[in-house]
N, C-alpha and C positions, 0 to 999 in steps of 0.2 A: 504493500500500500504506500503510495507516495502522496502525502497530504498537500493539497494545493493552497491551503489557508496559511501555511508558514513559508516565508520567503526562503527559497533554496539558497540564494547567495549568503543569507545570514546563517543558515545551517552549515554550509560549507566552511565559512570563516570560523564559526564557533568550533567546529570539529577540528579544523587545522590547528587552532590555538590549543585546544584541549590535548590533542595527541602530542604536540610539542612539550606540554607540561608533564603528561604522564610518562613520557620517555625519559624525563629527568630522574625518575625513580627506578628505571630499569638497570639491573646489573648486567655486566657483559655476558653472563650465562643465560640471561633471559628472564630473570625473576623480577617481578614488579613489587618493590618494597613499599613500606608505608606503615605508619602508626595507625591505630584503630581508636576512634572515639565513637562509642556505641550510643544507643538511644537513651539509656539511663546513665548510670555512672560507670559502667564497665569501660575500661580503657586498656590498651596494650601500647605503651609508649616507649619502654626501654628496648624491647625486642621489636624490630621493625622489618622482619623478614616477610617474604611473600606468604600468602595463604590462598587456598583454592577460591575463596570468596572473590578476591581480586583477580587472580590469575585466570579463572574460568571466564570472567567477563571480558578480559583482554583478549583471550583466545577467540571467543565468539564474536567480539566486536571486529577484530581483524578478519575473521571469516566472513562476516557480513559485507565487508569491503572487497575482499579477495574473490568472493563468489560472483561478484557483479562487475569486475574490472580486470582487464588483462595486465594491469600494473603489477609487476613482480614485488614491489615493496610491501604490499599488503600480505601476500602469501609468505614472504620471508619473515615478516614480523609475527604472523600467525604460527609458523612452524617453530620459530625460536621460543615462543611462549609455551607452545604445546609440548615441545621436547623437554623443557624444564619441568613442566607439570608431570609428565610421565616419569621423569627421573626422580621425582619426589616420592615414589612408591618404595617403601621399605620391603625388600624381597623376603625378609624373615617374617614380618608380621602381616604383610600385604595391606598395610595401612599407609596412607599418605602422610608425610611429614607436614607439620604445621596445619593440621586439619581441625583447628579450634577457633579461628578468627580472633576474638578478643581474649581468649583464654587458652594458653598452650597445653593445659592439662587435658583438654578434650580431644577426642578423635571422633568427631560427631558425624552422624549419618548425612546431614545435608552437605557438608563440605566434601565428603567422599563422593556423593552423588553429583555435586556440581563439577568436580574434577572429571569424573567419568563421562558425564554428558558433554562436557566441552571437548574431550578427546574424541568422542564419537561424532560430534557435530562436524568435525573437520575431515572425516574420512573421505568424502568425495574429492578432496583437493590434495590428498597425499599420495606418495608412491607406495608400492606394494610392501616394501620393507617396513616403512613407518606404519602402514595399516596393520600389519601383523603385530608389531610391537604395541601399538596403542590398544588394539582389541585384547591382547593377552594381558596388558596392564589392567584394563577395566575388568576383565574376567577374573583375574586374581583377587582384586579388591572386592568385587561383588560376591564371589564364591566363598572366599576365606574370611571375610570380615562382615560385610553387610548381611549376607544370608546366614553365615555361621554364628555370628555373635550378636546380631541386633534383631533378628526376627523373633517375634513372640507369638507362638502358634495359637494360644487361647485368645489372643486379641485380634489376630489376623492383620497385624501391622508391625512396623519396626519401631523400636524404642530409640530414644534420643541419642545415646552413646553407650559404649560398653560399660563405662563408669560415669555416672551422672553426678558431678560434684555439686550441682544446684539442687538435686533431689535424690540424696543417697538412699532414702528409705522406700522409694516407690518409683517404678518405671513411668516415664512420661512418653506419650505418643503425640508428637507434634505434627500438625496437619501439613504444613509446607514441607517438612522433612519427608513425609510419606509421599506427597505428590512428586517430589524430586526423585525419590526412590522408584516410583512407578515409571517415570520417564527414563531413568537409568535402565531399568529392566526391559522396557519396550525397545529401547535403542539397541541393547545388547542382543535381544532376541532377533532383531532385524539383521544385525551384523554377523551373528553366528548361525542363525537358522535353528537355534535350540528353543523348543517350545516351552521348556520349564521356566524360562525367564518371563515369558508372556503370561503363563499361568499364574505365577506369583504376583505379577503386576495387576492382574485382574482380581486377585484376592484382595490386594490393597485397595483397588477400586471399589470393591463391595464394602469395605470398611468406610471409605470416604462417603459413599452414597448413604450408608446408615447414619453416619455422623451428620451429614448435611440435612437429611430428612428429619432427624430428631431435633436438630437445631431449629429448623423451620417450624416444627410443631410447638416448641417451647416459645419461639418468637411470637407466634400467633396467639398463644395463651396469654400474652401480656406480661407486664413487669412484676407480677406477684413474686414476693420473696427476693427481689433484686436490690433492695435498699436504694430505691431510686431517689430518695430524698437526701442522700449523702452529701456532705459539704462540698466534695469535689465534683459533684455531678454537673455535667454540661447539658446541652440540648439532647433530646432523644436521638438515639442512633438510628440510622436508616436500616431497612431490612436487607438481607442478603449477605451479611458478613460471614466470614469463615473463622471459626474459633481458632485460637492459637494452638491449644493443646488439650489433651484429655489424659486421665489416668484411671486406674481401676476403681478408685474411690471418688473420683471427681468426674462425673459424666455430664454435668450441666455446662453448656458452653459459656465462656466468659469473654475475655478480651478478644477483639477482632483487630489485630494489628494490621494497619493498611499496607505497609511495605511487604509483609509476609503473605497477605492475601494476593498481592501482585505476583509474588514468586510462585504461589500455589497454582495460579492459573496456567503456568507452563505445563505442569504435569497433568492437570485436568484436560488441557487441550490435547496432550498426547494420548490420553485415554479415550477422548472423544474421537480423535482421528482413527484410533485402532479398532473401535467398537461401533461407532455411530450411535451409541445409546443416548436417548434423549435425556436421561438423568444427568449426564455430563454436560449436555447442552444447557440444561436448566441451571446447573452450577455456573457455567461460564456467563450466562446472561445475568443471573442474580448477583454474582460477585462483582461483575463489571458495573452493574447499576449501583451497587453499594459503594464502590470506589469513586464513581463519578459524583455521588451524593456527599461523599466525605471530603469536600473541599471547602476551604475557607474563602468566603466571598471577598474578603479584603486582600489577602495575600495571593489567592488563587492556588496556593499549595495544598497538599493533602493534609487533613488532620492526622493526628498520630495513631489513635486507637480508640477502642470503646471499653467501658467498664460498667458492669451491671446495667447494661442497656442504655448507657448514656455516652455521649462523645467526650473523649479526653483530647483536647485540641493540641497540646504541646508535649514534646518538641516536634515541630514539623520538619520533615526531611526536605532538603533542597537537592543536593547532588544525588542522594540515595533514592529520591523519587523516580529516578530512571528505572529502578526495578519495578515499581508500581506501574509505570507507563509501559514497560515491556509486557507486563501481564495483560494490560488492556489491549495491546497490539495482538496478543495471542487470541484474544476473544473477538477480534475484528470480524471474522466471518459471520458471527451471530449478532453483533451489535452495530456494525456499519461504521459510519464516519465518526460516531461518538468515541471510537477507540483512540482517537488522537484529540485530546482536549487542548486546543490551540492556546487558550488563555493560560493554562498551566505551563505548557512548554515555553511560551513567551516569558512567563514570570521567572522561570529558571534561567533562561538565556539572559534576561536582564540583570540577574544577580551575579553573573560570572565576573571574575577578576580579569584584568587586562591580559594576563598570561594564559587565559583560557580555563583555569581551574574554577571550580564552583564551591562555595562554602557549604558547610555541613548541615546546619540547622537554623531554624527560626524559633525563638522562644525557649531555648534550652533551660534557662534559669527559672522559667515559670513552672517547670515540672517539679522543681524542688520544693520541699516543705518550707513555706514562708518566703519563697523566692520572689524577688521584685522584678519588675520590668527593667530591661537593660541587656545589652549584648555582652555575652561572655566569650572567652576565647574559643570554647567548644563550638559556638555558633560560627565563628569567623573562619576557623581553619579549614583548609581544603585537604581532604585525605584521599589517598589513592583508592582505598577500598570502596568508598561511595562514588567517587568520580569515575571509576571503572564501569559502574552500572549506567551512569549517564552516557559514557562513551559507547557502550554497547547499544544503547537506545538511539543515539544520534547516528550511529553507523547503519541503522536500519532505515532512518528517515531520509538520508541524503539520496537523491535520485541518481547522481553521477559520481561514484567514488573516485574515478580517475581525475576529477576536477579538484579534489582536496589538495590544498597546499599547506603543508605542515610548517608552522611558524617556529622560528628560533626561540628557545626558552628565555624568559625574562623574569625579573623579580616583581613580586607583588606583596601586598600586605595590608594590615589595618591596625590602627591605633584607636583604642577606646578608652573610656574613663577608668576601666578596670584592667586593661591589658595592652600589650604590644605584640604584634605578630608579624613576622617577615618570612616569606617563602622565596628563596632564590634558586637559581639553576642547580646548585650543588648542596644546599643545606636549608634547614628550617630552624627558626628560633622563636621561642615564646617566653614572655615574662608576664605573669598574672599575679595580682596582689589581692583581688577580691572577686567574688565572695570566697570564703575559706575553702569550699569544696572545689574551687577552680584554681587555688593558689599554686603556682609552680614556676620553676625556672627550667627551661628545656632547650636543648640544642641537639640536632641530629644531622649527620651526613647522610644524604639520601641513599647512597649505594652501599652503605655499611649495614650490617645486620643488627648492630647494637648502637644505641644513642649514647654518645660520650657524656652528656649531661642530662639527667632526668631526676629532678627533685620536685616531688609533688606531695603536698600535705595529705591529700586523699590517700595516696599509696602508703605513706608512712603510717597513717592511722589504721589502715587495713592490716599492715604488717604487724603492728603492735597488738591489734586485736587477735590475729591468728596466734601470736606468741602466747598471749594470756590464755586463750582457749586451750592450747596445748599444755600449759602449766596446770590449769585446772583439771584437765583430763588425767594428768599423771598423779594428782593428789586425790582423785575420787576413788 
C-alpha cells in the first residue's frame, strides 16, 4: 500500500536522515547497539549491545527496501544485519544471545520469535548457503528452546520465558508473544514443509481465539468489578483491545497495551492468511479499530494502555509507535485506507530531530506517582530500539526505495529545565538532575558494548534494594 495522503518526498528525506543516524550505532560486525528506555522505569543503559528487538526491525526494514529496489546497498545492509543475528545463536543452548531487551537475565519467547521471523523474512533474497544456515538456525531455536522449554500443553500456549524473573511463582502467557510464536511456526512450516510447525501454530491460534472471544464477552458485560472509579482512571477504553497477558489464576483481561496490540496483529495476520478463518479477520478488524480509537486528539499519538476498562494516556510512544503503525498496515486488507493514519504519521515526522532520529516518549513523567508536567530526558532521547521500529515502518511506506538518499550523520540534542542531552555521530551524553527517578550522568560510545559512564540514582536504589533482599533472605 502506498499512501497518497503523505508526501513521498518528505518520507524519502525522513528515511534518509533516519538511516544515517541508525548506522551510527552499527558495529563493523553488523550489530545495531543502543541503550533501552522502556515504557515504565525499566532501562538497560550500561550494556548497550544489540538485541533481537532492534536487530529484527533493521533486518526487515532493509528487506522492505531491498525487495523493491535493484540497489545493492539495501541487500548488503540486510545481509550484514541478518548474518549477525544468526551468529547470535548459542549452539549449546540454541538460544539467542541478548534475547531480553531491557533485561539481560531473560531469554524471552518474543525476542527469539522476532529473530526467527526476521531471518525467514529475508529468505527470498538470499543465496542457497545462507538459506540453509538461516533455516537451520531458526529450526534449532524453535525445536530446542521454544517448543522444548516454553510450550505448556495444558494451556495450549507458550509461556513468557524459561525463567520469568517478573513472575517467578506463576507462568504468564503473553498475547503478543504467542502471536509472534505463531508467525514463527507458520514461516518455519513454509520453509521446511514440516506440518508439525503449522499444527502447533494452529493450536496457539485456538488459544488466541478463546482469549479474544472471552475478552469480548467480558467487555460486553460492562465494567462491573473493574474499579472504574479509581483515581487514575481516564476516559472509557474503546472496544476491541487485546489483553497483554493471562495466567492460570488470572483469566480476566486487563491492560491492553497499544504498542503490543500492534505487534500482535502481525501474527494474527499470519494466521488469517494461513487459514482464512473469519475469527482472525474479526480480530484484525476489532484490534485495528481499537488502535485507531486510542489516539490523543491533541498530540495525534497513540495513548499508552488501558487499565480496568479505562484509558491510561501516558507515556505515549513516539518512535516506538512505528510498531503500532506496522500492525495497522498488516490489517490493511480488512480495514482499507484507515490502516495509514496520516495525522499520526505526520505528528511523528514533525517531532524528528535534524539528524533524523525520533524521540522516545511524550508525557513520561506523568506516568509516575505524583509526576508533574514537564519533559524529562527519557522523553527526549532517541534510542535505536524504538527508532528501528519507525525505520521498518517508513521502509514500507516509501514508494521508490532507490530514491532514498542517506544523509551524513550529524549531532542533535535538547536542553530542558531538568536535563541536557546530546547525540553525536560517535557518542551520546546525558546529564539529568530532576526528578530523582531521572537523575543521572551518562556517556556512551555508540559502537562499544558497554557505556564508560553510567551513574543513575534509579539503578543505585535498585541495586541497594536487591542487596537488602538478599541479606534478609539469608537471615530468614
